[in-house]
PyMOL commands that place a pseudoatom at each C-alpha (Angstrom):
pseudoatom trace, name=CA, resn=MET, resi=1, chain=A, elem=C, hetatm=0, pos=[133.380, 205.900, 127.009]
pseudoatom trace, name=CA, resn=PRO, resi=2, chain=A, elem=C, hetatm=0, pos=[133.697, 202.858, 129.242]
pseudoatom trace, name=CA, resn=THR, resi=3, chain=A, elem=C, hetatm=0, pos=[132.242, 203.135, 132.715]
pseudoatom trace, name=CA, resn=VAL, resi=4, chain=A, elem=C, hetatm=0, pos=[132.127, 200.737, 135.643]
pseudoatom trace, name=CA, resn=SER, resi=5, chain=A, elem=C, hetatm=0, pos=[128.456, 200.033, 134.926]
pseudoatom trace, name=CA, resn=SER, resi=6, chain=A, elem=C, hetatm=0, pos=[129.156, 199.235, 131.254]
pseudoatom trace, name=CA, resn=VAL, resi=7, chain=A, elem=C, hetatm=0, pos=[131.960, 196.844, 132.249]
pseudoatom trace, name=CA, resn=ILE, resi=8, chain=A, elem=C, hetatm=0, pos=[129.692, 195.143, 134.781]
pseudoatom trace, name=CA, resn=GLU, resi=9, chain=A, elem=C, hetatm=0, pos=[127.072, 194.715, 132.061]
pseudoatom trace, name=CA, resn=HIS, resi=10, chain=A, elem=C, hetatm=0, pos=[129.694, 193.259, 129.705]
pseudoatom trace, name=CA, resn=LEU, resi=11, chain=A, elem=C, hetatm=0, pos=[130.883, 190.811, 132.363]
pseudoatom trace, name=CA, resn=LYS, resi=12, chain=A, elem=C, hetatm=0, pos=[127.356, 189.417, 132.723]
pseudoatom trace, name=CA, resn=GLY, resi=13, chain=A, elem=C, hetatm=0, pos=[128.050, 187.538, 129.476]
pseudoatom trace, name=CA, resn=TYR, resi=14, chain=A, elem=C, hetatm=0, pos=[130.721, 185.404, 131.185]
pseudoatom trace, name=CA, resn=GLN, resi=15, chain=A, elem=C, hetatm=0, pos=[130.304, 182.394, 133.423]
pseudoatom trace, name=CA, resn=PRO, resi=16, chain=A, elem=C, hetatm=0, pos=[130.929, 183.390, 137.066]
pseudoatom trace, name=CA, resn=ASP, resi=17, chain=A, elem=C, hetatm=0, pos=[133.636, 180.736, 137.503]
pseudoatom trace, name=CA, resn=GLU, resi=18, chain=A, elem=C, hetatm=0, pos=[135.434, 181.510, 134.221]
pseudoatom trace, name=CA, resn=HIS, resi=19, chain=A, elem=C, hetatm=0, pos=[139.047, 182.637, 134.639]
pseudoatom trace, name=CA, resn=ILE, resi=20, chain=A, elem=C, hetatm=0, pos=[139.802, 186.057, 133.154]
pseudoatom trace, name=CA, resn=ALA, resi=21, chain=A, elem=C, hetatm=0, pos=[142.572, 188.646, 133.310]
pseudoatom trace, name=CA, resn=VAL, resi=22, chain=A, elem=C, hetatm=0, pos=[141.551, 192.222, 133.963]
pseudoatom trace, name=CA, resn=ALA, resi=23, chain=A, elem=C, hetatm=0, pos=[143.507, 195.446, 134.308]
pseudoatom trace, name=CA, resn=ILE, resi=24, chain=A, elem=C, hetatm=0, pos=[141.589, 198.532, 135.361]
pseudoatom trace, name=CA, resn=TRP, resi=25, chain=A, elem=C, hetatm=0, pos=[142.911, 202.054, 134.889]
pseudoatom trace, name=CA, resn=CYS, resi=26, chain=A, elem=C, hetatm=0, pos=[140.872, 205.040, 136.035]
pseudoatom trace, name=CA, resn=GLU, resi=27, chain=A, elem=C, hetatm=0, pos=[140.844, 208.839, 136.112]
pseudoatom trace, name=CA, resn=GLU, resi=28, chain=A, elem=C, hetatm=0, pos=[142.647, 208.855, 139.446]
pseudoatom trace, name=CA, resn=ASP, resi=29, chain=A, elem=C, hetatm=0, pos=[145.575, 206.999, 137.855]
pseudoatom trace, name=CA, resn=VAL, resi=30, chain=A, elem=C, hetatm=0, pos=[145.872, 209.673, 135.171]
pseudoatom trace, name=CA, resn=LEU, resi=31, chain=A, elem=C, hetatm=0, pos=[145.412, 212.559, 137.592]
pseudoatom trace, name=CA, resn=GLY, resi=32, chain=A, elem=C, hetatm=0, pos=[147.990, 211.060, 139.958]
pseudoatom trace, name=CA, resn=ARG, resi=33, chain=A, elem=C, hetatm=0, pos=[150.491, 210.517, 137.168]
pseudoatom trace, name=CA, resn=ALA, resi=34, chain=A, elem=C, hetatm=0, pos=[150.029, 214.108, 136.010]
pseudoatom trace, name=CA, resn=GLU, resi=35, chain=A, elem=C, hetatm=0, pos=[150.695, 215.299, 139.550]
pseudoatom trace, name=CA, resn=GLU, resi=36, chain=A, elem=C, hetatm=0, pos=[153.854, 213.150, 139.727]
pseudoatom trace, name=CA, resn=ARG, resi=37, chain=A, elem=C, hetatm=0, pos=[155.004, 214.929, 136.573]
pseudoatom trace, name=CA, resn=ASP, resi=38, chain=A, elem=C, hetatm=0, pos=[154.186, 218.348, 138.074]
pseudoatom trace, name=CA, resn=MET, resi=39, chain=A, elem=C, hetatm=0, pos=[151.286, 218.814, 135.667]
pseudoatom trace, name=CA, resn=THR, resi=40, chain=A, elem=C, hetatm=0, pos=[147.803, 220.074, 136.415]
pseudoatom trace, name=CA, resn=ILE, resi=41, chain=A, elem=C, hetatm=0, pos=[145.043, 218.622, 134.257]
pseudoatom trace, name=CA, resn=THR, resi=42, chain=A, elem=C, hetatm=0, pos=[141.274, 218.598, 134.447]
pseudoatom trace, name=CA, resn=LYS, resi=43, chain=A, elem=C, hetatm=0, pos=[139.049, 215.635, 135.193]
pseudoatom trace, name=CA, resn=GLU, resi=44, chain=A, elem=C, hetatm=0, pos=[137.774, 215.917, 131.608]
pseudoatom trace, name=CA, resn=GLN, resi=45, chain=A, elem=C, hetatm=0, pos=[141.330, 215.682, 130.238]
pseudoatom trace, name=CA, resn=ALA, resi=46, chain=A, elem=C, hetatm=0, pos=[141.929, 212.593, 132.399]
pseudoatom trace, name=CA, resn=GLN, resi=47, chain=A, elem=C, hetatm=0, pos=[138.701, 211.053, 131.063]
pseudoatom trace, name=CA, resn=SER, resi=48, chain=A, elem=C, hetatm=0, pos=[139.806, 211.808, 127.509]
pseudoatom trace, name=CA, resn=ILE, resi=49, chain=A, elem=C, hetatm=0, pos=[143.112, 210.016, 128.080]
pseudoatom trace, name=CA, resn=ILE, resi=50, chain=A, elem=C, hetatm=0, pos=[141.280, 207.008, 129.572]
pseudoatom trace, name=CA, resn=ASP, resi=51, chain=A, elem=C, hetatm=0, pos=[138.971, 206.943, 126.519]
pseudoatom trace, name=CA, resn=GLN, resi=52, chain=A, elem=C, hetatm=0, pos=[141.956, 207.025, 124.146]
pseudoatom trace, name=CA, resn=MET, resi=53, chain=A, elem=C, hetatm=0, pos=[143.710, 204.279, 126.103]
pseudoatom trace, name=CA, resn=ASP, resi=54, chain=A, elem=C, hetatm=0, pos=[140.609, 202.106, 125.840]
pseudoatom trace, name=CA, resn=ALA, resi=55, chain=A, elem=C, hetatm=0, pos=[140.004, 202.810, 122.160]
pseudoatom trace, name=CA, resn=ASN, resi=56, chain=A, elem=C, hetatm=0, pos=[143.615, 202.263, 121.090]
pseudoatom trace, name=CA, resn=GLN, resi=57, chain=A, elem=C, hetatm=0, pos=[144.853, 199.531, 123.390]
pseudoatom trace, name=CA, resn=ASP, resi=58, chain=A, elem=C, hetatm=0, pos=[147.176, 197.011, 121.822]
pseudoatom trace, name=CA, resn=ALA, resi=59, chain=A, elem=C, hetatm=0, pos=[147.069, 193.434, 123.098]
pseudoatom trace, name=CA, resn=GLU, resi=60, chain=A, elem=C, hetatm=0, pos=[150.805, 193.033, 122.418]
pseudoatom trace, name=CA, resn=LEU, resi=61, chain=A, elem=C, hetatm=0, pos=[151.870, 196.190, 124.254]
pseudoatom trace, name=CA, resn=GLY, resi=62, chain=A, elem=C, hetatm=0, pos=[149.158, 196.508, 126.876]
pseudoatom trace, name=CA, resn=ILE, resi=63, chain=A, elem=C, hetatm=0, pos=[148.469, 199.651, 128.869]
pseudoatom trace, name=CA, resn=THR, resi=64, chain=A, elem=C, hetatm=0, pos=[151.309, 200.955, 131.043]
pseudoatom trace, name=CA, resn=TRP, resi=65, chain=A, elem=C, hetatm=0, pos=[152.381, 204.137, 132.779]
pseudoatom trace, name=CA, resn=ASP, resi=66, chain=A, elem=C, hetatm=0, pos=[154.115, 204.980, 129.498]
pseudoatom trace, name=CA, resn=THR, resi=67, chain=A, elem=C, hetatm=0, pos=[150.680, 204.900, 127.842]
pseudoatom trace, name=CA, resn=ILE, resi=68, chain=A, elem=C, hetatm=0, pos=[149.416, 207.460, 130.330]
pseudoatom trace, name=CA, resn=ASP, resi=69, chain=A, elem=C, hetatm=0, pos=[152.561, 209.557, 129.870]
pseudoatom trace, name=CA, resn=ALA, resi=70, chain=A, elem=C, hetatm=0, pos=[152.006, 209.569, 126.102]
pseudoatom trace, name=CA, resn=GLY, resi=71, chain=A, elem=C, hetatm=0, pos=[148.419, 210.672, 126.648]
pseudoatom trace, name=CA, resn=LEU, resi=72, chain=A, elem=C, hetatm=0, pos=[149.549, 213.485, 128.914]
pseudoatom trace, name=CA, resn=ASP, resi=73, chain=A, elem=C, hetatm=0, pos=[152.146, 214.573, 126.362]
pseudoatom trace, name=CA, resn=GLU, resi=74, chain=A, elem=C, hetatm=0, pos=[149.556, 214.603, 123.569]
pseudoatom trace, name=CA, resn=LEU, resi=75, chain=A, elem=C, hetatm=0, pos=[146.814, 216.660, 125.219]
pseudoatom trace, name=CA, resn=PRO, resi=76, chain=A, elem=C, hetatm=0, pos=[145.386, 219.153, 122.684]
pseudoatom trace, name=CA, resn=SER, resi=77, chain=A, elem=C, hetatm=0, pos=[145.932, 222.040, 125.065]
pseudoatom trace, name=CA, resn=LYS, resi=78, chain=A, elem=C, hetatm=0, pos=[149.104, 221.510, 127.031]
pseudoatom trace, name=CA, resn=PRO, resi=79, chain=A, elem=C, hetatm=0, pos=[148.545, 221.110, 130.769]
pseudoatom trace, name=CA, resn=VAL, resi=80, chain=A, elem=C, hetatm=0, pos=[149.821, 223.832, 133.069]
pseudoatom trace, name=CA, resn=THR, resi=81, chain=A, elem=C, hetatm=0, pos=[153.224, 222.982, 134.520]
pseudoatom trace, name=CA, resn=LYS, resi=82, chain=A, elem=C, hetatm=0, pos=[153.708, 223.976, 138.157]
pseudoatom trace, name=CA, resn=ARG, resi=83, chain=A, elem=C, hetatm=0, pos=[156.657, 226.247, 138.814]
for i in range(1, 83): cmd.bond("trace and resi %d" % i, "trace and resi %d" % (i + 1))
show_as sticks, trace
zoom trace
């Protein structure tokens, strides 16, 4: 599971003035998206989606809101939908 501290450690291998592109997605993005879709999920479910996004990211497709939506749709136990 990637964490901020593990990313910081990884970045130590780069020159400070080297140009890079970085996109950061976090639990709050997943939790917020679930809320927008009237879904209630746990922090652990959000972390699981983030882990899957990181493990399966595709350089041609990138990570988008659709990626998060797919993760929400594929949760092993379906999130509770607000009524």
